Backbone as CSV, one residue per row, in Angstrom:
resi,resn,N_x,N_y,N_z,CA_x,CA_y,CA_z,C_x,C_y,C_z
1,MET,0.839,-1.187,0.000,0.000,0.000,0.000,0.880,1.246,0.000
2,ASN,0.559,2.179,-0.861,1.318,3.423,-0.992,0.860,4.412,0.076
3,SER,1.761,4.793,0.985,1.395,5.687,2.088,1.238,7.133,1.629
4,CYS,1.626,7.460,0.401,1.498,8.831,-0.111,0.141,9.091,-0.734
5,ARG,-0.673,8.086,-0.877,-1.990,8.253,-1.479,-2.906,9.032,-0.561
6,PRO,-3.691,9.966,-1.112,-4.662,10.694,-0.284,-5.656,9.723,0.325
7,ARG,-6.081,10.025,1.531,-7.008,9.148,2.233,-8.425,9.705,2.245
8,PHE,-8.686,10.809,1.544,-9.986,11.454,1.657,-10.698,11.594,0.312
9,ARG,-10.563,10.611,-0.552,-11.164,10.695,-1.877,-12.504,9.980,-1.972
10,ALA,-13.011,9.501,-0.895,-14.234,8.699,-0.926,-15.369,9.410,-1.654
11,GLY,-15.958,8.707,-2.601,-17.118,9.227,-3.305,-16.816,10.181,-4.445
12,ILE,-15.556,10.401,-4.751,-15.204,11.303,-5.852,-14.760,10.459,-7.032
13,PRO,-15.492,10.552,-8.139,-15.096,9.765,-9.307,-13.721,10.186,-9.815
14,GLN,-12.926,9.226,-10.202,-11.596,9.510,-10.720,-11.671,9.866,-12.201
15,ASN,-10.698,10.636,-12.655,-10.544,10.977,-14.071,-11.780,11.640,-14.667
16,THR,-12.396,12.554,-13.917,-13.547,13.289,-14.415,-13.270,14.789,-14.309
17,VAL,-14.013,15.532,-15.078,-13.886,16.983,-15.084,-15.241,17.577,-14.732
18,ARG,-15.242,18.638,-13.958,-16.478,19.329,-13.611,-16.443,20.729,-14.209
19,ASP,-17.566,21.152,-14.727,-17.703,22.483,-15.297,-18.325,23.387,-14.237
20,ALA,-17.490,23.870,-13.349,-17.978,24.717,-12.262,-17.019,25.875,-12.053
21,TYR,-17.588,27.046,-11.802,-16.753,28.196,-11.490,-16.157,28.007,-10.105
22,CYS,-14.885,28.345,-9.969,-14.183,28.138,-8.704,-13.215,29.285,-8.462
23,TYR,-13.325,29.889,-7.292,-12.329,30.856,-6.852,-11.232,30.100,-6.104
24,LEU,-10.057,30.669,-6.074,-8.958,30.061,-5.337,-9.350,29.841,-3.879
25,TYR,-10.086,30.789,-3.310,-10.463,30.643,-1.901,-11.569,29.608,-1.675
26,ASP,-12.084,28.974,-2.735,-13.008,27.846,-2.575,-12.258,26.548,-2.276
27,LEU,-10.975,26.524,-2.566,-10.208,25.287,-2.369,-10.107,24.897,-0.898
28,TYR,-9.879,25.883,-0.027,-9.717,25.567,1.399,-10.971,24.913,1.990
29,PRO,-12.159,25.511,1.828,-13.330,24.831,2.391,-13.629,23.499,1.706
30,THR,-13.269,23.380,0.431,-13.467,22.104,-0.261,-12.583,21.029,0.353
31,LEU,-11.321,21.351,0.573,-10.405,20.378,1.181,-10.795,20.071,2.623
32,CYS,-11.261,21.082,3.352,-11.729,20.834,4.718,-12.875,19.829,4.712
33,GLY,-13.823,20.035,3.814,-14.957,19.118,3.729,-14.533,17.715,3.371
34,LEU,-13.628,17.592,2.427,-13.159,16.266,2.015,-12.406,15.555,3.132
35,ALA,-11.722,16.338,3.955,-10.959,15.755,5.063,-11.796,15.608,6.331
36,GLY,-13.045,16.060,6.299,-13.901,15.955,7.476,-13.550,16.958,8.557
37,ILE,-12.982,18.082,8.169,-12.573,19.126,9.114,-13.548,20.284,8.990
38,GLY,-13.906,20.883,10.099,-14.788,22.041,10.078,-14.135,23.226,9.379
39,VAL,-14.957,24.041,8.750,-14.476,25.234,8.053,-14.624,26.430,8.988
40,PRO,-13.551,27.173,9.252,-13.652,28.354,10.116,-14.674,29.363,9.576
41,ALA,-15.355,30.062,10.461,-16.386,31.024,10.077,-15.824,32.178,9.253
42,THR,-14.537,32.436,9.365,-13.930,33.559,8.646,-13.652,33.247,7.178
43,VAL,-13.798,32.007,6.771,-13.508,31.606,5.395,-14.633,32.091,4.485
44,LYS,-14.259,32.767,3.394,-15.235,33.333,2.462,-15.650,32.359,1.363
45,GLY,-14.833,31.416,1.043,-15.124,30.515,-0.064,-16.226,29.532,0.260
46,ILE,-16.681,28.837,-0.786,-17.685,27.791,-0.605,-17.057,26.445,-0.966
47,SER,-17.515,25.424,-0.303,-17.011,24.095,-0.600,-17.615,23.588,-1.900
48,LEU,-16.771,23.028,-2.727,-17.223,22.415,-3.971,-17.210,20.890,-3.857
49,GLU,-17.188,20.420,-2.626,-17.139,18.979,-2.370,-18.299,18.251,-3.045
50,GLU,-19.502,18.748,-2.887,-20.654,18.081,-3.481,-20.601,18.123,-5.006
51,THR,-20.089,19.219,-5.565,-19.941,19.328,-7.020,-18.943,18.295,-7.537
52,LEU,-17.903,18.018,-6.753,-16.939,16.991,-7.152,-17.596,15.613,-7.206
53,ARG,-18.470,15.370,-6.256,-19.138,14.067,-6.194,-20.265,13.940,-7.223
54,ASN,-20.960,15.066,-7.480,-22.163,15.029,-8.308,-22.177,16.232,-9.257
55,PRO,-22.041,16.008,-10.550,-21.993,17.132,-11.494,-23.288,17.938,-11.548
56,GLU,-24.382,17.378,-11.042,-25.666,18.087,-11.048,-25.870,18.937,-9.796
57,ALA,-24.947,18.839,-8.850,-25.087,19.587,-7.600,-24.998,21.084,-7.858
58,GLY,-25.568,21.858,-6.961,-25.528,23.310,-7.080,-24.103,23.829,-7.121
59,LYS,-23.921,24.893,-7.843,-22.609,25.497,-7.953,-22.786,26.987,-8.191
60,ARG,-21.690,27.705,-8.232,-21.758,29.137,-8.507,-22.410,29.363,-9.865
61,GLU,-23.269,30.368,-9.931,-23.927,30.695,-11.188,-23.091,31.641,-12.044
62,ASP,-22.185,32.366,-11.393,-21.352,33.321,-12.112,-20.044,33.487,-11.363
63,ILE,-19.109,34.187,-12.014,-17.830,34.427,-11.363,-17.304,35.799,-11.793
64,LEU,-16.825,36.556,-10.817,-16.236,37.874,-11.033,-14.734,37.711,-11.217
65,LEU,-14.198,38.341,-12.255,-12.772,38.281,-12.543,-12.212,39.701,-12.501
66,THR,-11.061,39.882,-11.859,-10.481,41.222,-11.736,-8.986,41.196,-12.036
67,TYR,-8.489,42.324,-12.506,-7.051,42.517,-12.683,-6.738,43.968,-12.339
68,ILE,-6.009,44.150,-11.275,-5.693,45.450,-10.669,-6.808,46.453,-10.958
69,ASN,-6.496,47.636,-11.471,-7.547,48.601,-11.794,-7.774,48.711,-13.302
70,LEU,-7.405,47.681,-14.030,-7.483,47.737,-15.486,-8.578,46.876,-16.102
71,GLN,-9.040,45.869,-15.376,-9.981,44.954,-16.004,-10.948,44.384,-14.975
72,ARG,-12.207,44.284,-15.386,-13.225,43.584,-14.618,-14.016,42.747,-15.609
73,ALA,-14.409,41.554,-15.194,-15.172,40.679,-16.078,-16.128,39.837,-15.247
74,ILE,-17.161,39.366,-15.908,-18.121,38.460,-15.289,-18.432,37.365,-16.302
75,LYS,-18.522,36.126,-15.814,-18.898,34.996,-16.662,-20.174,34.393,-16.095
76,LYS,-21.138,34.191,-16.988,-22.400,33.565,-16.588,-23.105,33.029,-17.827
77,ASP,-23.742,31.894,-17.674,-24.575,31.312,-18.736,-23.859,31.198,-20.073
78,GLY,-22.584,30.911,-20.050,-21.847,30.741,-21.292,-21.438,32.040,-21.956
79,PHE,-21.610,33.159,-21.255,-21.198,34.461,-21.781,-20.146,35.070,-20.874
80,LYS,-19.339,35.938,-21.456,-18.311,36.645,-20.703,-18.332,38.109,-21.118
81,LEU,-18.534,38.979,-20.131,-18.473,40.417,-20.343,-17.187,40.915,-19.714
82,ILE,-16.404,41.668,-20.488,-15.135,42.199,-20.005,-15.148,43.709,-20.175
83,LEU,-14.773,44.435,-19.126,-14.612,45.882,-19.215,-13.157,46.207,-18.938
84,TYR,-12.546,46.905,-19.861,-11.158,47.342,-19.713,-11.135,48.834,-19.420
85,ASN,-10.188,49.268,-18.637,-9.964,50.671,-18.324,-8.487,50.941,-18.613
86,VAL,-8.197,51.415,-19.820,-6.810,51.589,-20.232,-6.602,53.029,-20.700
87,ASP,-5.717,53.730,-20.013,-5.395,55.113,-20.365,-6.647,55.977,-20.502
88,GLY,-7.587,55.802,-19.584,-8.800,56.602,-19.585,-9.830,56.188,-20.618
89,GLN,-9.563,55.147,-21.369,-10.509,54.662,-22.366,-11.091,53.335,-21.922
90,ARG,-12.344,53.143,-22.265,-13.012,51.889,-21.917,-13.136,51.039,-23.168
91,HIS,-12.840,49.789,-23.016,-12.889,48.859,-24.137,-13.736,47.655,-23.719
92,PRO,-15.069,47.730,-23.890,-15.925,46.620,-23.468,-15.954,45.496,-24.506
93,GLN,-16.094,44.289,-24.000,-16.203,43.125,-24.873,-17.256,42.181,-24.312
94,LEU,-17.968,41.522,-25.195,-18.946,40.506,-24.817,-18.751,39.321,-25.748
95,PHE,-18.629,38.140,-25.147,-18.409,36.939,-25.949,-19.416,35.856,-25.578
96,ASP,-19.876,35.132,-26.576,-20.667,33.920,-26.403,-19.662,32.776,-26.394
97,LEU,-19.318,32.305,-25.223,-18.246,31.317,-25.086,-18.600,29.956,-25.664
98,LYS,-19.888,29.667,-25.775,-20.276,28.383,-26.368,-20.050,28.400,-27.872
99,ALA,-20.424,29.496,-28.515,-20.257,29.612,-29.970,-18.861,30.088,-30.350
100,ASP,-18.190,30.776,-29.422,-16.894,31.402,-29.715,-15.936,31.229,-28.530
101,PRO,-15.498,30.014,-28.254,-14.651,29.774,-27.075,-13.292,30.468,-27.138
102,MET,-12.852,30.857,-28.310,-11.567,31.542,-28.440,-11.712,33.063,-28.297
103,GLU,-12.942,33.522,-28.070,-13.228,34.949,-27.867,-12.723,35.797,-29.037
104,LEU,-13.150,35.455,-30.227,-12.714,36.161,-31.423,-13.733,37.188,-31.922
105,LYS,-15.019,37.000,-31.595,-16.065,37.889,-32.098,-16.691,38.661,-30.943
106,ASN,-16.366,39.941,-30.873,-16.901,40.812,-29.835,-18.346,41.190,-30.182
107,LEU,-19.286,40.794,-29.316,-20.706,41.034,-29.537,-21.230,42.254,-28.784
108,TYR,-20.353,42.989,-28.145,-20.787,44.069,-27.258,-21.693,45.079,-27.961
109,ASP,-21.377,45.471,-29.159,-22.168,46.472,-29.875,-23.250,45.878,-30.774
110,ASP,-23.382,44.567,-30.759,-24.389,43.903,-31.577,-25.764,44.094,-30.925
111,PRO,-26.720,44.737,-31.629,-28.046,44.978,-31.044,-28.756,43.702,-30.588
112,ALA,-28.467,42.590,-31.211,-29.104,41.323,-30.829,-28.695,40.880,-29.421
113,TYR,-27.604,41.421,-28.898,-27.105,41.018,-27.579,-27.238,42.140,-26.544
114,ARG,-28.052,43.159,-26.837,-28.224,44.290,-25.929,-28.712,43.851,-24.551
115,LYS,-29.735,43.005,-24.505,-30.273,42.556,-23.213,-29.220,41.781,-22.411
116,LYS,-28.493,40.915,-23.070,-27.453,40.138,-22.390,-26.365,41.071,-21.875
117,ARG,-25.975,42.053,-22.678,-24.967,43.035,-22.262,-25.442,43.802,-21.032
118,GLU,-26.686,44.269,-21.049,-27.230,45.022,-19.916,-27.332,44.149,-18.666
119,GLU,-27.784,42.926,-18.849,-27.903,41.982,-17.722,-26.541,41.726,-17.080
120,LEU,-25.549,41.435,-17.897,-24.225,41.131,-17.367,-23.539,42.366,-16.791
121,THR,-23.782,43.529,-17.368,-23.205,44.762,-16.823,-23.770,45.024,-15.432
122,ALA,-25.085,44.899,-15.273,-25.707,45.095,-13.956,-25.182,44.069,-12.953
123,LEU,-25.043,42.824,-13.379,-24.522,41.786,-12.493,-23.068,42.064,-12.121
124,LEU,-22.268,42.476,-13.093,-20.870,42.804,-12.822,-20.777,43.898,-11.764
125,TYR,-21.525,44.981,-11.932,-21.480,46.086,-10.968,-21.954,45.627,-9.588
126,ALA,-22.975,44.790,-9.547,-23.469,44.278,-8.265,-22.420,43.407,-7.579
127,ARG,-21.761,42.546,-8.339,-20.731,41.678,-7.757,-19.527,42.505,-7.287
128,MET,-19.165,43.534,-8.058,-18.064,44.409,-7.651,-18.404,45.089,-6.318
129,LYS,-19.618,45.590,-6.219,-20.044,46.265,-4.984,-20.060,45.286,-3.810
130,ALA,-20.620,44.113,-4.030,-20.702,43.109,-2.966,-19.320,42.670,-2.493
131,ALA,-18.361,42.648,-3.423,-16.995,42.232,-3.076,-16.188,43.373,-2.447
132,GLY,-16.771,44.581,-2.408,-16.027,45.719,-1.871,-14.928,46.178,-2.814
133,ASP,-15.159,46.024,-4.111,-14.164,46.402,-5.115,-13.789,47.870,-4.958
134,PHE,-12.519,48.174,-5.012,-12.048,49.549,-4.857,-12.249,50.371,-6.128
135,CYS,-12.523,49.748,-7.249,-12.770,50.467,-8.496,-14.256,50.814,-8.607
136,ASP,-14.531,51.974,-9.179,-15.907,52.423,-9.378,-16.098,52.736,-10.858
137,PRO,-16.787,51.868,-11.599,-16.942,52.070,-13.035,-17.689,53.355,-13.401
138,ALA,-18.396,53.964,-12.452,-19.114,55.205,-12.726,-18.161,56.405,-12.768
139,LYS,-16.966,56.262,-12.243,-15.998,57.364,-12.209,-15.048,57.283,-13.395
140,PRO,-14.555,58.459,-13.837,-13.512,58.418,-14.873,-12.316,57.594,-14.369
141,ASP,-11.763,56.814,-15.234,-10.621,55.941,-14.876,-10.929,55.023,-13.695
142,TRP,-12.194,54.800,-13.444,-12.662,53.969,-12.330,-12.151,54.487,-10.989
143,GLY,-11.767,55.764,-10.971,-11.281,56.385,-9.744,-9.780,56.342,-9.574
144,TYR,-9.081,55.709,-10.492,-7.626,55.555,-10.377,-6.970,55.704,-11.745
145,PRO,-6.537,56.926,-12.089,-5.890,57.091,-13.397,-4.550,56.360,-13.445
146,GLY,-4.275,55.746,-14.567,-3.023,55.017,-14.740,-3.069,53.656,-14.078
147,LYS,-2.192,52.812,-14.517,-2.093,51.451,-13.977,-1.481,51.500,-12.583
148,LEU,-2.187,50.893,-11.638,-1.660,50.798,-10.282,-0.663,49.655,-10.196
149,ASP,0.400,49.852,-9.436,1.292,48.730,-9.166,0.770,48.006,-7.923
150,TRP,1.370,46.881,-7.595,0.858,46.056,-6.504,0.849,46.811,-5.181
151,LYS,1.869,47.584,-4.895,1.936,48.344,-3.650,0.762,49.325,-3.555
152,GLN,0.435,49.978,-4.653,-0.695,50.908,-4.669,-2.022,50.174,-4.480
153,VAL,-2.166,49.025,-5.106,-3.387,48.242,-4.956,-3.586,47.872,-3.490
154,VAL,-2.533,47.429,-2.840,-2.629,47.040,-1.427,-2.982,48.242,-0.558
155,GLN,-2.489,49.429,-0.910,-2.810,50.636,-0.142,-4.280,50.998,-0.244
156,VAL,-4.857,50.894,-1.450,-6.272,51.255,-1.614,-7.218,50.104,-1.316
157,ASN,-6.708,48.898,-1.282,-7.533,47.724,-1.056,-6.810,46.758,-0.122
158,PRO,-6.687,47.169,1.153,-5.884,46.340,2.092,-6.458,44.964,2.359
């Protein structure tokens, strides 16, 4: 018997892939659950243990993606909305990831996708607010002209 083998894989199918959104901070509660350890109340992530066992189990419906003060994105229902803030200019993009997984056709200005664009924009702003995002898309340059370096990001978003 190999003593290096994990002892907490019970009920997880091997060699399978799950299509679920996952934040890095979801890993800790997931591993706690798999190991039978309680999750501290201060942990923000959610356990994906049940999703690992059952692909039909509930999972995140969307995911917020951020990059310093230059980019915000939201993925939901096979779509991805990206807002860029570069040198005071905004460069929005909308992609249908099912039809265009390589993100080659920007649908943002396509009238046929207006409702989806509005829905995802509202969701993006709501998720940013809920996360306490230091950027404010209503302000010029989102409130921070120029690219912030890591030290500046930590100062405005400790």
